[in-house]
C-alpha positions as CSV (number, residue, x, y, z in Angstrom):
1,M,0.0,0.0,0.0
2,R,2.7,2.5,1.0
3,H,4.7,1.6,-2.2
4,E,1.6,2.3,-4.4
5,L,1.0,5.6,-2.7
6,G,4.6,6.5,-3.2
7,I,4.3,5.8,-6.9
8,L,1.2,8.0,-7.0
9,L,2.8,10.9,-5.2
10,R,6.0,10.8,-7.3
11,G,3.9,11.1,-10.4
12,A,6.4,9.5,-12.8
13,P,4.5,9.4,-16.2
14,E,5.5,5.8,-16.9
15,D,4.3,4.6,-13.5
16,L,1.1,6.5,-13.9
17,R,0.5,5.1,-17.4
18,N,1.0,1.5,-16.1
19,W,-1.4,2.1,-13.2
20,I,-4.1,3.7,-15.4
21,N,-3.8,1.0,-18.0
22,D,-4.5,-1.7,-15.4
23,P,-7.0,-0.2,-12.9
24,G,-7.6,-3.2,-10.8
25,L,-9.8,-3.6,-7.8
26,G,-6.8,-3.2,-5.5
27,S,-6.0,0.3,-6.9
28,L,-9.7,1.3,-6.7
29,R,-9.9,0.1,-3.1
30,L,-6.7,2.0,-2.2
31,C,-7.9,5.2,-3.7
32,L,-11.4,5.0,-2.0
33,I,-9.9,4.1,1.4
34,T,-7.4,7.0,1.2
35,I,-10.1,9.5,0.2
36,V,-12.4,8.5,2.9
37,L,-9.8,8.4,5.7
38,A,-7.7,11.4,4.7
39,F,-10.5,13.7,3.8
40,G,-12.4,12.5,6.8
41,V,-9.6,13.4,9.2
42,Y,-9.0,16.7,7.6
43,G,-12.8,17.4,7.7
44,M,-12.8,16.7,11.4
45,T,-10.2,19.4,12.0
46,L,-12.1,21.8,9.8
47,G,-15.3,21.6,11.9
48,F,-13.7,20.9,15.2
49,W,-13.2,24.6,16.1
50,R,-16.9,25.3,16.0
51,D,-17.8,22.2,18.0
52,P,-16.5,18.6,18.3
53,K,-19.8,17.4,17.0
54,M,-19.4,19.7,14.0
55,G,-16.0,18.1,13.5
56,V,-17.7,14.6,13.3
57,F,-20.3,16.0,10.9
58,V,-17.7,17.5,8.5
59,G,-15.5,14.4,8.8
60,I,-18.4,12.5,7.3
61,K,-19.5,15.1,4.8
62,M,-16.2,16.0,3.2
63,P,-15.3,12.5,1.8
64,A,-19.0,12.1,0.9
65,L,-18.8,15.4,-1.1
66,I,-15.8,14.1,-3.1
67,L,-17.3,10.7,-3.8
68,L,-20.6,12.3,-4.8
69,T,-18.8,14.6,-7.2
70,I,-16.9,11.8,-8.8
71,T,-20.1,9.7,-9.0
72,C,-22.2,12.5,-10.5
73,N,-19.5,13.4,-13.1
74,G,-18.3,9.8,-13.8
75,F,-20.4,9.2,-16.8
76,L,-20.0,12.8,-18.2
77,N,-16.2,12.8,-17.8
78,G,-15.9,9.3,-19.2
79,M,-17.9,10.4,-22.3
80,L,-15.8,13.6,-22.6
81,G,-12.7,11.5,-22.5
82,L,-13.9,9.4,-25.4
83,L,-15.2,12.3,-27.4
84,L,-12.0,14.4,-27.0
85,G,-9.9,11.5,-28.2
86,S,-8.0,11.0,-24.9
87,G,-7.9,7.2,-25.4
88,L,-9.3,6.7,-22.0
89,G,-12.4,4.6,-21.4
90,F,-15.0,5.2,-18.8
91,R,-13.3,3.0,-16.2
92,Q,-9.9,4.7,-16.9
93,S,-11.4,8.2,-16.8
94,I,-13.0,7.6,-13.4
95,M,-9.7,6.0,-12.1
96,A,-7.7,9.0,-13.3
97,Q,-9.9,11.3,-11.3
98,L,-9.9,9.0,-8.3
99,M,-6.1,9.1,-8.4
100,S,-6.1,12.9,-8.6
101,F,-8.5,13.2,-5.6
102,T,-6.3,10.7,-3.7
103,I,-3.3,13.0,-4.1
104,A,-5.3,15.9,-2.8
105,A,-6.5,13.8,0.1
106,L,-2.9,12.8,1.1
107,V,-1.8,16.4,1.0
108,L,-4.7,17.6,3.2
109,G,-4.4,14.5,5.5
110,G,-0.8,15.4,6.0
111,L,-1.8,18.9,7.1
112,A,-4.5,17.7,9.4
113,P,-2.3,17.8,12.6
114,V,-1.4,21.4,11.9
115,T,-5.0,22.5,11.3
116,F,-6.1,20.5,14.4
117,F,-3.7,22.4,16.7
118,M,-4.7,25.6,14.9
119,S,-8.3,24.9,16.0
120,L,-7.2,24.2,19.6
121,N,-5.3,27.5,19.9
122,A,-7.9,29.7,18.2
123,P,-10.4,31.9,20.1
124,A,-13.5,30.0,21.3
125,P,-16.6,30.2,19.1
126,D,-18.3,32.3,21.9
127,A,-15.5,34.7,22.3
128,E,-15.8,38.4,21.3
129,N,-13.5,38.0,18.3
130,A,-15.2,34.7,17.2
131,A,-16.3,36.3,13.9
132,S,-12.7,37.2,13.0
133,A,-11.6,33.7,14.0
134,H,-14.2,32.3,11.7
135,S,-13.1,34.4,8.8
136,Y,-9.5,33.4,9.5
137,F,-10.4,29.7,9.4
138,L,-12.4,30.2,6.2
139,V,-9.5,31.9,4.4
140,T,-6.9,29.5,5.7
141,H,-8.7,26.3,4.8
142,T,-9.8,27.7,1.4
143,V,-6.1,28.4,0.6
144,L,-5.0,24.9,1.8
145,I,-7.7,23.1,-0.1
146,A,-6.8,25.2,-3.2
147,L,-3.1,24.3,-2.9
148,A,-4.0,20.6,-2.5
149,G,-6.2,20.9,-5.6
150,I,-3.4,22.5,-7.6
151,I,-0.9,19.7,-6.7
152,A,-3.5,17.1,-7.6
153,N,-4.2,18.9,-10.9
154,L,-0.5,18.9,-11.7
155,H,-0.4,15.1,-11.3
156,L,-3.5,14.7,-13.3
157,A,-1.9,16.8,-16.1
158,K,1.1,14.5,-16.0
159,L,-1.1,11.5,-16.3
160,L,-3.1,12.9,-19.2
161,V,0.1,13.9,-21.0
162,A,1.4,10.3,-20.5
163,V,-1.7,8.5,-21.8
164,T,-3.2,10.8,-24.4
165,P,-1.9,10.8,-28.0
166,H,-1.4,14.6,-28.2
167,S,-0.8,17.3,-25.5
168,R,-3.6,19.4,-27.0
169,T,-6.0,16.6,-26.2
170,A,-4.6,16.4,-22.7
171,I,-5.2,20.2,-22.2
172,V,-8.8,20.0,-23.5
173,T,-9.6,16.9,-21.5
174,L,-8.1,18.4,-18.3
175,V,-10.1,21.7,-18.7
176,A,-13.3,19.8,-19.4
177,W,-12.8,17.5,-16.4
178,L,-11.9,20.3,-14.0
179,G,-14.7,22.5,-15.2
180,G,-17.3,19.7,-14.7
181,N,-16.0,18.8,-11.3
182,A,-15.9,22.4,-10.1
183,F,-19.4,23.1,-11.4
184,V,-20.9,20.0,-9.7
185,G,-18.8,20.1,-6.6
186,A,-19.6,23.8,-5.8
187,Q,-23.3,23.1,-5.9
188,L,-23.0,19.9,-3.9
189,S,-21.0,21.7,-1.3
190,W,-23.8,24.3,-1.1
191,I,-26.4,21.6,-0.6
192,M,-24.3,19.8,2.1
193,R,-23.4,23.0,4.0
194,P,-22.3,23.8,6.7
195,F,-18.6,22.9,6.7
196,F,-17.0,25.7,8.7
197,G,-19.8,26.3,11.1
198,T,-20.8,29.9,11.6
199,P,-20.6,30.8,15.4
200,S,-24.0,32.5,15.4
201,I,-25.8,29.5,13.8
202,E,-26.7,26.3,15.7
203,V,-24.6,23.2,14.9
204,A,-26.4,20.9,12.5
205,F,-25.5,18.2,10.0
206,L,-27.4,20.1,7.2
207,R,-29.1,23.5,7.0
208,P,-32.9,23.3,7.3
209,D,-33.2,24.6,3.7
210,P,-30.3,22.8,1.8
211,F,-32.0,23.1,-1.6
212,N,-32.8,26.8,-1.2
213,G,-30.9,28.8,-3.8
214,T,-27.7,27.8,-5.6
215,F,-24.0,28.3,-4.9
216,Y,-23.7,30.5,-8.0
217,E,-26.4,33.0,-7.2
218,I,-25.2,33.4,-3.6
219,F,-21.6,33.7,-4.8
220,W,-22.5,36.3,-7.3
221,G,-24.6,38.2,-4.8
222,E,-21.7,38.2,-2.3
223,L,-19.3,39.5,-5.0
224,Q,-21.7,42.3,-5.9
225,S,-22.1,43.2,-2.3
226,V,-18.4,43.2,-1.4
227,S,-17.4,45.1,-4.6
228,A,-20.3,47.6,-4.5
229,G,-21.6,46.5,-7.8
230,G,-18.3,45.6,-9.4
231,G,-18.8,41.8,-9.2
232,F,-17.7,41.2,-12.8
233,I,-14.3,42.9,-12.3
234,V,-13.8,40.9,-9.1
235,L,-14.8,37.7,-10.9
236,M,-12.2,38.4,-13.6
237,L,-9.5,39.0,-11.0
238,I,-10.4,35.6,-9.4
239,V,-10.1,33.9,-12.8
240,I,-6.7,35.5,-13.3
241,L,-5.6,34.4,-9.9
242,V,-6.7,30.8,-10.6
243,V,-4.8,30.8,-13.8
244,L,-1.6,32.2,-12.1
245,L,-1.9,29.5,-9.4
246,H,-2.1,26.8,-12.2
247,L,1.1,28.1,-13.9
248,P,3.0,24.8,-13.1
249,V,0.2,22.8,-14.8
250,I,0.2,25.2,-17.8
251,R,4.0,25.0,-18.1
252,L,3.9,21.2,-18.0
253,L,1.4,21.1,-20.8
254,S,3.2,23.7,-22.8
255,R,6.5,21.8,-22.6
256,A,4.7,18.6,-23.7
257,D,3.1,20.5,-26.6
258,S,6.5,21.9,-27.7
259,K,8.1,18.5,-27.5
260,N,5.4,16.9,-29.6
261,S,5.5,19.7,-32.2
262,N,9.3,19.3,-32.6
263,E,9.0,15.5,-33.2
264,P,8.8,14.5,-36.8
265,D,5.6,12.8,-37.8
266,S,5.7,9.2,-38.8
267,D,5.3,10.0,-42.5
268,Q,8.3,12.3,-42.6
269,S,10.5,10.0,-40.6
270,S,9.8,7.1,-42.9
271,V,10.9,9.0,-46.0
């Protein structure tokens, strides 16, 4: 098990290709167990500050959110993989995304002791500065989750470069998969809220109105409110920031594209 996780974390293209070409039950079981345990432990530290019971709730909901996202998008992403010419079938596409989420889970699971002690040393939820502490936790965990996602996306890009016939196909497939996962995952996270636990709201597994509204309309309303009507400008700045954070992924795909373009095609080489 440790050997297989080491192969996954190193992200060597040949090893990733061998693993994705033979996605057996052992690899599937390893990814599922890692996602449940690592995301569960990290989720417990995420909600623990608000209340230990909230920590248990989030420890259950966070891996459930990941698995539901993969399940809801499994057919779509498998179909996209076939349509875009990635050479990956449905089973391989789902396995590729499981591998990506497994890497994110390992990163966040490794950070769980740090975030746990951060919760212990933070002001209590009933303290005068509880609102500030809640904002601090929200920003900190958002940054950590984003960094884990970027590392996972980098490994997913390596995998797609290794198994797809052309780097352009890898780019298009990666963007399609990430877009679908982000779209579905954001709405599922809204339905399954709370995760951080607002101090002024009673602890509960789900909100009493989980299907009231959508993540996107609430997000847009918050942007408009914070920016005094300049939500579009703020949204563009967020998009630019996301692109900048993904520069390692973009450089990897660009290098692969340059390498492929410099290689003579089979017709020329045979002349």
